[in-house]
C-alpha positions, -999 to +999 in steps of 0.1 A: +423+565-230+403+544-205+367+545-199+358+570-174+331+551-158+329+553-120+305+528-113+289+501-132+264+502-161+256+465-171+219+468-169+201+504-179+166+503-176+140+520-193+110+533-169+084+557-185+083+588-164+040+587-168+040+555-148+039+563-109+037+526-101+068+520-123+088+551-111+081+534-075+092+500-083+121+510-099+136+521-063+139+485-052+153+469-086+185+454-092+193+481-121+229+498-124+211+525-141+179+534-147+168+557-178+136+577-169+121+578-203+097+610-217+096+603-248+090+567-267+072+554-236+054+583-230+023+587-251+013+625-265-015+632-243+007+623-210+037+642-222+030+671-197+021+648-168+051+629-173+077+658-169+058+673-139+059+635-123+094+628-127+106+660-116+087+656-082+096+623-081+134+627-086+132+657-059+123+631-033+125+590-038+156+573-030+169+554-060+204+545-042+232+542-057+213+536-091+223+564-122+194+585-127+194+588-164+164+617-177+156+612-213+140+642-228+122+648-256+142+659-291+144+700-296+124+696-324+094+685-308+069+710-286+078+690-256+117+695-255+126+727-242+101+726-216+117+692-206+150+709-203+139+741-188+121+721-160+151+700-152+169+727-154+150+740-123+145+707-109+179+703-103+189+733-091+164+731-063+180+696-051+162+666-079+185+639-082+198+636-117+230+622-133+222+630-166+201+642-193+198+618-222+191+633-257+172+615-287+186+612-316+222+630-316+230+629-349+259+657-350+278+675-321+251+705-326+227+685-311+244+683-281+255+719-279+218+731-281+213+710-250+242+718-232+234+757-234+202+754-220+212+732-189+248+737-172+270+716-154+247+684-157+262+656-180+248+648-212+244+614-229+234+605-266+212+583-280+228+570-311+201+560-333+205+575-367+224+567-397+243+603-395+249+594-361+270+567-368+288+583-395+296+613-367+304+592-339+339+607-333+329+640-335+300+634-310+318+607-287+347+640-286+323+666-273+333+679-237+299+677-218+292+638-235+295+614-207+276+582-225+265+569-256+232+549-258+224+527-288+188+528-302+189+502-324+151+498-330+155+536-344+185+527-363+170+495-380+139+516-393+162+543-405+183+516-422+153+495-433+174+465-421+160+429-412+161+417-380+186+387-381+198+374-345+237+381-351+228+418-358+248+415-387+229+450-404+240+466-371+276+457-371+288+489-386+272+514-370+277+492-335+316+491-341+319+531-352+300+539-320+323+520-298+356+532-312+343+566-306+336+559-273+363+542-265+387+565-283+372+592-259+369+574-227+329+574-225+303+550-213+286+530-240+254+508-234+240+486-263+207+488-278+174+468-261+162+432-270+127+433-276+114+396-269+114+401-231+104+368-224+132+352-245+160+345-217+182+326-244+181+351-270+187+379-247+217+358-234+232+355-266+226+392-275+242+401-240+274+378-246+276+396-280+275+428-267+298+421-239+323+405-265+327+434-285+332+457-256+301+474-245+297+485-207+266+474-205+230+470-224+196+487-220+168+467-210+129+474-212+118+451-187+129+443-155+127+405-158+155+409-182+179+418-150+195+389-141+205+377-176+221+410-181+240+418-151+255+384-150+263+388-188+284+422-183+300+409-149+334+396-148+331+356-144+345+335-115+369+321-140+380+355-154+386+369-119+405+341-110+422+344-137+432+381-136+442+376-103+469+346-113+484+369-140+485+397-115+505+376-091+524+359-119+539+391-134+545+406-102+566+378-094+586+381-129+591+418-122+609+410-087+628+386-110+637+414-133+620+398-162+595+418-185+569+392-188+555+359-171+535+329-186+500+316-172+483+289-185+507+286-214+502+320-223+526+352-222+517+377-198+526+416-205+520+446-190+492+450-211+474+424-198+480+435-162+458+467-172+431+447-183+434+421-151+434+448-131+404+466-146+384+430-144+391+431-103+381+471-101+345+462-116+341+430-098+350+451-066+324+478-076+298+455-084+301+441-053+296+471-034+266+477-051+253+441-035+241+429-065 
Protein backbone atom coordinates (compact mmCIF):
# COMPACT_ATOMS: atom_id res chain seq x y z
CA UNK A 1 0.00 0.00 0.00
CA UNK A 2 1.38 3.43 -0.89
CA UNK A 3 2.16 5.95 1.82
CA UNK A 4 -0.75 8.38 1.98
CA UNK A 5 1.52 11.32 2.74
CA UNK A 6 0.06 14.33 0.91
CA UNK A 7 2.95 16.68 1.73
CA UNK A 8 6.56 16.34 2.85
CA UNK A 9 7.37 15.53 6.48
CA UNK A 10 11.16 15.70 6.26
CA UNK A 11 11.58 17.80 9.39
CA UNK A 12 9.15 17.66 12.32
CA UNK A 13 10.15 20.16 14.99
CA UNK A 14 9.05 19.99 18.64
CA UNK A 15 7.98 23.38 20.04
CA UNK A 16 7.00 23.77 23.73
CA UNK A 17 3.40 24.91 23.97
CA UNK A 18 4.28 27.09 26.96
CA UNK A 19 6.88 29.26 25.21
CA UNK A 20 5.24 32.24 23.52
CA UNK A 21 8.47 33.39 21.85
CA UNK A 22 9.13 29.92 20.44
CA UNK A 23 5.58 29.68 19.12
CA UNK A 24 6.04 33.02 17.35
CA UNK A 25 9.47 32.15 15.96
CA UNK A 26 8.24 28.81 14.58
CA UNK A 27 6.07 30.65 12.05
CA UNK A 28 9.21 31.45 10.06
CA UNK A 29 11.22 28.25 10.42
CA UNK A 30 11.98 25.96 7.47
CA UNK A 31 10.32 22.86 8.94
CA UNK A 32 7.71 20.74 7.19
CA UNK A 33 5.74 20.08 10.38
CA UNK A 34 5.56 21.29 13.96
CA UNK A 35 4.69 19.24 17.03
CA UNK A 36 3.26 21.73 19.51
CA UNK A 37 4.09 19.93 22.72
CA UNK A 38 1.96 19.95 25.85
CA UNK A 39 3.62 16.85 27.29
CA UNK A 40 7.34 16.35 27.96
CA UNK A 41 8.46 19.86 27.01
CA UNK A 42 6.11 21.56 29.48
CA UNK A 43 6.72 21.68 33.24
CA UNK A 44 3.91 20.53 35.52
CA UNK A 45 3.23 24.03 36.82
CA UNK A 46 2.92 25.29 33.21
CA UNK A 47 0.51 22.67 31.88
CA UNK A 48 -2.71 24.69 32.10
CA UNK A 49 -1.08 27.88 30.85
CA UNK A 50 0.45 26.03 27.89
CA UNK A 51 -2.89 24.53 26.94
CA UNK A 52 -4.70 27.88 26.84
CA UNK A 53 -1.80 29.70 25.18
CA UNK A 54 -1.49 27.11 22.43
CA UNK A 55 -5.23 27.01 21.74
CA UNK A 56 -5.27 30.80 21.42
CA UNK A 57 -2.15 30.80 19.24
CA UNK A 58 -3.44 28.20 16.80
CA UNK A 59 -6.69 30.11 16.47
CA UNK A 60 -4.91 33.12 15.02
CA UNK A 61 -1.28 32.51 14.05
CA UNK A 62 -0.23 31.77 10.49
CA UNK A 63 2.08 28.77 10.15
CA UNK A 64 1.72 28.60 6.40
CA UNK A 65 1.98 25.16 4.85
CA UNK A 66 3.61 23.63 7.94
CA UNK A 67 1.69 20.69 9.33
CA UNK A 68 0.38 21.58 12.79
CA UNK A 69 0.34 18.66 15.24
CA UNK A 70 -0.62 18.99 18.91
CA UNK A 71 0.89 16.50 21.33
CA UNK A 72 -1.45 16.15 24.27
CA UNK A 73 -0.77 14.71 27.69
CA UNK A 74 -1.80 11.09 28.15
CA UNK A 75 -5.26 10.23 29.39
CA UNK A 76 -3.61 8.57 32.39
CA UNK A 77 -2.61 12.06 33.60
CA UNK A 78 -4.82 14.74 35.10
CA UNK A 79 -4.26 17.00 32.07
CA UNK A 80 -4.99 14.70 29.13
CA UNK A 81 -8.78 14.79 29.09
CA UNK A 82 -8.89 18.58 29.35
CA UNK A 83 -6.25 18.89 26.63
CA UNK A 84 -8.53 16.96 24.30
CA UNK A 85 -11.66 18.85 25.33
CA UNK A 86 -9.91 22.20 24.86
CA UNK A 87 -8.72 21.42 21.36
CA UNK A 88 -11.99 19.81 20.34
CA UNK A 89 -13.63 23.15 21.13
CA UNK A 90 -10.81 25.17 19.59
CA UNK A 91 -10.90 23.23 16.32
CA UNK A 92 -14.67 23.60 16.17
CA UNK A 93 -14.18 27.36 16.60
CA UNK A 94 -11.60 27.53 13.79
CA UNK A 95 -8.21 26.76 15.33
CA UNK A 96 -5.85 25.33 12.74
CA UNK A 97 -4.82 21.83 13.87
CA UNK A 98 -3.90 19.08 11.41
CA UNK A 99 -3.57 16.23 13.90
CA UNK A 100 -3.55 15.22 17.56
CA UNK A 101 -0.48 13.29 18.71
CA UNK A 102 -1.07 10.79 21.51
CA UNK A 103 1.86 9.84 23.77
CA UNK A 104 2.88 6.28 24.65
CA UNK A 105 0.42 4.45 22.42
CA UNK A 106 0.68 0.77 23.32
CA UNK A 107 -2.57 -0.67 21.94
CA UNK A 108 -5.33 0.42 19.53
CA UNK A 109 -7.49 1.05 22.59
CA UNK A 110 -5.30 4.07 23.37
CA UNK A 111 -6.35 5.54 20.02
CA UNK A 112 -9.99 4.56 20.51
CA UNK A 113 -10.17 6.50 23.76
CA UNK A 114 -9.03 9.74 22.11
CA UNK A 115 -11.00 9.14 18.90
CA UNK A 116 -14.23 9.04 20.91
CA UNK A 117 -13.45 12.41 22.49
CA UNK A 118 -12.34 14.36 19.42
CA UNK A 119 -14.04 13.35 16.16
CA UNK A 120 -12.98 14.21 12.62
CA UNK A 121 -9.35 15.04 13.45
CA UNK A 122 -6.51 12.77 12.28
CA UNK A 123 -4.61 11.03 15.06
CA UNK A 124 -0.88 10.39 15.31
CA UNK A 125 0.73 7.91 17.69
CA UNK A 126 3.94 8.20 19.69
CA UNK A 127 5.61 4.80 19.39
CA UNK A 128 7.78 4.63 22.49
CA UNK A 129 6.88 1.56 24.56
CA UNK A 130 7.89 -2.07 24.22
CA UNK A 131 4.23 -3.09 24.04
CA UNK A 132 3.69 -0.49 21.33
CA UNK A 133 6.44 -2.08 19.26
CA UNK A 134 4.80 -5.50 19.58
CA UNK A 135 1.38 -4.04 18.65
CA UNK A 136 2.64 -1.77 15.86
CA UNK A 137 0.66 -3.53 13.14
CA UNK A 138 -2.63 -3.24 15.04
CA UNK A 139 -1.93 0.41 15.86
CA UNK A 140 -1.03 1.29 12.27
CA UNK A 141 -4.25 -0.33 11.05
CA UNK A 142 -6.44 2.00 13.13
CA UNK A 143 -8.81 3.90 10.79
CA UNK A 144 -8.22 7.27 12.46
CA UNK A 145 -4.44 6.99 12.49
CA UNK A 146 -2.50 9.11 9.99
CA UNK A 147 1.04 9.06 11.32
CA UNK A 148 3.49 7.42 13.71
CA UNK A 149 6.35 9.13 15.58
CA UNK A 150 9.22 7.15 17.04
CA UNK A 151 9.88 8.11 20.66
CA UNK A 152 13.37 6.69 20.86
CA UNK A 153 14.34 8.32 24.16
CA UNK A 154 11.43 6.78 26.04
CA UNK A 155 11.89 3.49 24.24
CA UNK A 156 15.57 3.35 25.25
CA UNK A 157 14.55 4.07 28.85
CA UNK A 158 12.03 1.23 28.83
CA UNK A 159 14.42 -1.17 27.13
CA UNK A 160 17.27 -0.13 29.46
CA UNK A 161 19.45 -0.06 26.36
CA UNK A 162 22.74 1.75 25.91
CA UNK A 163 23.30 4.48 23.35
CA UNK A 164 25.15 3.38 20.23
CA UNK A 165 25.73 5.54 17.13
CA UNK A 166 24.43 2.67 14.97
CA UNK A 167 21.27 2.40 17.12
CA UNK A 168 21.54 -1.37 17.13
CA UNK A 169 19.35 -1.73 20.27
CA UNK A 170 16.62 0.25 18.45
CA UNK A 171 16.58 -1.75 15.24
CA UNK A 172 13.89 -4.26 16.22
CA UNK A 173 11.46 -1.55 17.31
CA UNK A 174 12.24 0.78 14.43
CA UNK A 175 11.81 -2.05 11.96
CA UNK A 176 8.51 -3.27 13.39
CA UNK A 177 7.03 0.23 13.28
CA UNK A 178 8.33 0.87 9.77
CA UNK A 179 6.84 -2.36 8.48
CA UNK A 180 3.51 -1.55 10.09
CA UNK A 181 3.40 2.02 8.77
CA UNK A 182 4.32 1.03 5.23
CA UNK A 183 1.87 -1.89 5.23
CA UNK A 184 -1.00 0.43 6.11
CA UNK A 185 0.07 3.54 4.19
CA UNK A 186 0.76 5.73 7.22
CA UNK A 187 3.35 8.47 7.67
CA UNK A 188 6.24 7.52 9.95
CA UNK A 189 8.97 9.81 11.28
CA UNK A 190 12.13 8.89 13.14
CA UNK A 191 13.03 9.84 16.72
CA UNK A 192 15.10 12.82 17.84
CA UNK A 193 18.86 13.23 17.87
CA UNK A 194 19.71 14.69 21.26
CA UNK A 195 23.10 16.31 20.53
CA UNK A 196 21.73 19.35 18.72
CA UNK A 197 25.18 20.87 18.13
CA UNK A 198 26.56 17.70 16.51
CA UNK A 199 25.75 18.15 12.82
CA UNK A 200 27.94 15.25 11.75
CA UNK A 201 26.26 12.80 14.11
CA UNK A 202 22.84 14.14 13.12
CA UNK A 203 23.60 13.59 9.45
CA UNK A 204 24.67 10.00 10.09
CA UNK A 205 21.43 9.29 11.95
CA UNK A 206 19.30 11.11 9.35
CA UNK A 207 20.94 9.12 6.56
CA UNK A 208 20.33 5.90 8.44
CA UNK A 209 16.66 6.77 8.94
CA UNK A 210 16.25 7.74 5.30
CA UNK A 211 17.96 4.53 4.17
CA UNK A 212 15.55 2.54 6.34
CA UNK A 213 12.51 4.24 4.81
CA UNK A 214 11.40 6.88 7.32
CA UNK A 215 9.53 9.84 5.84
CA UNK A 216 11.38 12.31 8.05
CA UNK A 217 12.75 12.94 11.52
CA UNK A 218 11.65 14.71 14.67
CA UNK A 219 13.95 17.48 15.87
CA UNK A 220 14.53 19.29 19.14
CA UNK A 221 16.24 22.44 17.85
CA UNK A 222 15.94 24.70 14.78
CA UNK A 223 19.70 24.34 14.22
CA UNK A 224 19.02 20.77 13.07
CA UNK A 225 16.63 21.74 10.27
CA UNK A 226 19.03 22.22 7.36
CA UNK A 227 20.76 18.86 7.83
CA UNK A 228 17.47 17.04 8.21
CA UNK A 229 15.75 18.68 5.26
CA UNK A 230 18.66 17.83 2.99
CA UNK A 231 18.88 14.23 4.16
CA UNK A 232 15.20 13.44 3.59
CA UNK A 233 14.88 15.24 0.26
CA UNK A 234 15.70 13.51 -3.03
CA UNK A 235 19.26 14.35 -4.10
CA UNK A 236 20.06 15.82 -7.50
CA UNK A 237 21.55 12.45 -8.47
CA UNK A 238 18.36 10.63 -7.45
CA UNK A 239 16.19 13.08 -9.39
CA UNK A 240 18.39 12.77 -12.47
CA UNK A 241 18.34 8.98 -12.32
CA UNK A 242 14.56 8.93 -11.85
CA UNK A 243 14.05 11.08 -14.94
CA UNK A 244 16.36 8.91 -17.02
CA UNK A 245 14.70 5.72 -15.81
CA UNK A 246 11.25 6.99 -16.76
CA UNK A 247 12.43 8.17 -20.17
CA UNK A 248 14.21 4.88 -20.90
CA UNK A 249 11.28 2.76 -19.76
CA UNK A 250 8.77 4.75 -21.81
CA UNK A 251 11.03 4.33 -24.83
CA UNK A 252 11.26 0.58 -24.18
CA UNK A 253 7.48 0.30 -23.82
CA UNK A 254 6.98 2.13 -27.11
CA UNK A 255 9.22 -0.49 -28.70
CA UNK A 256 7.13 -3.29 -27.20
CA UNK A 257 9.62 -4.22 -24.49
CA UNK A 258 8.87 -4.65 -20.79
CA UNK A 259 12.24 -3.62 -19.39
CA UNK A 260 14.89 -0.98 -20.04
CA UNK A 261 18.54 -0.61 -19.10
CA UNK A 262 19.95 2.49 -17.38
CA UNK A 263 23.55 2.72 -16.19
CA UNK A 264 23.95 -0.99 -16.81
CA UNK A 265 21.02 -1.93 -14.57
CA UNK A 266 17.62 -3.39 -15.45
CA UNK A 267 14.69 -1.01 -15.04
CA UNK A 268 11.24 -2.54 -14.64
CA UNK A 269 7.83 -1.11 -13.81
CA UNK A 270 8.49 -1.33 -10.06
CA UNK A 271 11.49 0.97 -10.49
CA UNK A 272 9.29 3.44 -12.37
CA UNK A 273 6.84 3.56 -9.47
CA UNK A 274 9.71 4.55 -7.18
CA UNK A 275 11.07 7.02 -9.75
CA UNK A 276 7.71 8.79 -10.01
CA UNK A 277 7.47 8.95 -6.21
CA UNK A 278 10.90 10.59 -6.06
CA UNK A 279 9.92 13.22 -8.60
CA UNK A 280 6.58 13.87 -6.88
CA UNK A 281 8.34 14.36 -3.56
CA UNK A 282 10.87 16.73 -5.13
CA UNK A 283 8.04 18.77 -6.66
CA UNK A 284 6.19 18.92 -3.34
CA UNK A 285 9.33 20.13 -1.56
CA UNK A 286 9.97 22.72 -4.25
CA UNK A 287 6.42 23.99 -3.76
CA UNK A 288 7.21 24.61 -0.08
CA UNK A 289 10.12 26.83 -1.08
CA UNK A 290 12.55 25.18 1.36
